[in-house]
Backbone as CSV, one residue per row, in Angstrom:
resi,resn,N_x,N_y,N_z,CA_x,CA_y,CA_z,C_x,C_y,C_z
1,GLY,5.097,101.017,123.688,4.427,100.424,124.743,2.896,99.741,124.406
2,LEU,2.068,100.536,123.766,0.755,100.011,123.473,0.931,99.098,122.170
3,ASP,1.871,99.317,121.208,2.132,98.585,120.030,2.441,97.018,120.320
4,VAL,3.292,97.166,121.562,3.866,95.871,122.037,2.894,95.170,122.515
5,VAL,1.852,95.760,123.265,0.705,95.140,123.786,-0.329,94.279,122.846
6,LYS,-0.495,95.297,121.813,-1.304,94.797,120.525,-0.624,93.513,119.957
7,ASP,0.728,93.737,119.603,1.594,92.578,119.276,1.417,91.311,120.028
8,LEU,1.516,91.266,121.195,1.570,90.611,122.150,0.115,89.579,122.195
9,LEU,-0.758,90.516,122.122,-2.322,89.968,122.178,-2.466,89.084,121.018
10,ASN,-2.127,89.426,120.024,-2.081,88.901,118.696,-1.348,87.518,118.331
11,VAL,-0.658,87.215,119.345,0.117,85.935,119.200,-0.690,84.764,119.759
12,PRO,-1.057,83.777,118.993,-1.595,82.623,119.574,-1.316,82.212,120.828
13,GLY,-2.322,82.028,121.448,-2.149,81.588,123.054,-1.920,82.581,124.109
14,TYR,-1.889,83.726,123.559,-1.538,85.072,124.356,-2.626,86.105,124.614
15,GLN,-4.002,85.421,124.029,-4.846,86.508,124.062,-5.414,86.779,125.323
16,GLU,-5.201,85.756,126.385,-6.040,86.030,127.644,-4.891,86.526,128.529
17,VAL,-3.481,86.777,127.939,-2.465,87.469,129.017,-2.858,88.655,129.822
18,LYS,-2.393,88.782,130.790,-2.909,90.078,131.797,-1.751,90.848,131.540
19,VAL,-1.935,92.314,131.236,-0.701,93.429,131.031,-1.133,94.485,131.897
20,VAL,-0.259,94.516,132.870,-0.328,96.025,133.839,0.501,96.957,133.343
21,ALA,0.004,98.234,133.045,0.425,99.316,132.652,1.204,100.073,133.694
22,VAL,2.322,100.248,133.758,3.067,101.086,134.889,3.579,102.485,134.239
23,THR,2.861,103.604,134.399,3.361,104.725,133.623,3.238,105.894,134.532
24,ALA,3.870,106.907,134.143,3.594,108.121,134.662,2.721,108.892,134.199
25,TYR,1.849,108.396,133.222,0.930,109.221,132.800,-0.251,108.863,133.504
26,SER,-0.978,109.751,134.410,-1.821,109.584,135.519,-3.319,110.342,135.169
27,THR,-3.593,110.888,133.924,-4.952,111.448,133.713,-5.755,110.334,133.747
28,SER,-7.064,110.540,133.852,-8.289,109.466,133.375,-8.120,109.308,131.931
29,ASN,-7.806,110.002,131.185,-7.635,109.954,129.661,-6.495,109.003,129.511
30,ASP,-5.417,109.127,130.144,-4.452,108.218,129.926,-4.803,106.798,130.232
31,LYS,-5.375,106.631,131.527,-5.738,105.360,132.109,-6.826,104.865,130.798
32,ALA,-7.659,105.478,130.539,-8.692,105.085,129.417,-7.824,104.481,128.356
33,GLU,-7.103,105.373,127.901,-6.199,105.103,126.685,-5.425,103.861,126.656
34,PHE,-4.831,103.677,128.137,-4.171,102.024,128.287,-5.148,101.062,128.271
35,LEU,-6.042,101.207,128.745,-6.906,100.227,128.985,-7.853,99.763,127.691
36,GLN,-7.868,100.593,126.758,-8.776,100.381,125.613,-7.528,99.954,124.538
37,GLY,-6.424,100.294,125.085,-5.406,99.553,124.090,-4.848,98.347,124.325
38,GLY,-5.622,97.658,125.011,-5.431,96.135,125.594,-4.681,95.970,126.879
39,CYS,-4.194,96.879,127.540,-3.782,96.513,128.902,-5.009,96.228,130.116
40,THR,-4.776,95.307,131.025,-5.904,94.743,131.645,-5.858,95.603,133.047
41,HIS,-4.817,96.076,133.483,-4.604,96.934,134.517,-3.630,97.951,134.329
42,TYR,-3.789,99.084,135.482,-3.145,100.190,135.412,-2.560,100.744,136.604
43,ILE,-1.411,101.032,136.652,-0.958,101.485,138.001,0.077,102.739,137.440
44,ALA,-0.221,104.086,138.364,0.359,105.130,137.825,1.702,105.354,139.148
45,LYS,2.456,105.930,138.338,3.795,106.297,139.066,3.354,107.736,139.558
46,PRO,4.070,108.170,140.889,4.883,106.947,141.729,3.854,106.338,142.496
47,PHE,4.012,104.896,142.673,3.439,104.249,143.278,4.173,103.439,144.452
48,ARG,3.161,102.952,145.607,3.823,102.431,146.632,3.904,100.794,146.299
49,LYS,5.276,100.246,146.708,5.315,98.692,146.782,4.256,98.114,146.809
50,GLN,3.634,98.389,147.936,2.281,97.424,148.662,1.256,97.641,147.313
51,ASP,1.287,98.596,146.659,0.132,98.737,145.706,0.574,97.793,144.439
52,VAL,1.711,97.649,144.157,1.907,96.715,143.003,1.778,95.144,143.495
53,ILE,2.057,95.003,144.781,1.954,93.654,145.437,0.332,93.374,145.443
54,SER,-0.567,94.322,145.901,-1.843,94.158,145.813,-2.577,93.825,144.664
55,LEU,-1.942,94.411,143.818,-2.555,94.247,142.388,-2.135,92.982,141.714
56,VAL,-0.999,92.563,141.804,-0.552,91.592,141.382,-1.226,90.117,142.373
57,ALA,-1.394,90.352,143.266,-1.758,89.074,144.119,-3.509,89.186,143.776
58,SER,-4.130,90.242,143.450,-5.462,90.309,143.010,-5.662,89.666,141.709
59,ILE,-4.857,89.715,140.843,-4.516,89.398,139.447,-4.659,87.628,139.539
60,LEU,-3.475,87.358,140.466,-3.176,85.765,140.602,-4.442,85.341,141.337
61,THR,-5.079,85.813,142.301,-6.398,85.201,143.028,-7.685,84.893,142.031
62,LYS,-7.630,85.923,141.019,-8.662,85.741,140.000,-8.192,84.683,139.084
63,GLU,-6.988,84.521,138.596,-6.311,83.522,138.071,-6.813,82.285,138.664
64,ASP,-6.549,82.050,139.682,-6.625,80.626,140.647,-7.933,80.356,140.682
65,HIS,-9.003,81.348,140.610,-10.611,81.033,140.737,-10.895,80.485,139.493
66,ASN,-10.468,81.167,138.372,-10.985,80.934,136.958,-10.110,79.466,136.485
67,ALA,-9.399,79.040,136.946,-8.789,77.714,136.382,-9.383,76.601,137.419
68,ALA,-9.766,76.969,138.413,-10.598,75.945,139.392,-11.926,75.347,138.623
């Protein structure tokens, strides 16, 4: 998981890619580990479909504003 994220972020052109951790690990320490490990967002299982849709929409909206 986090090894793949680190490898991905080291690929030229991918330093700004958004990574959402989707995991059953749901303690505050787990969340901190994922975010410190390179993930930009975190969502714990079980999750509602609407939670994922809202998160992705939020990420895309920020991307649109940054591109303008």
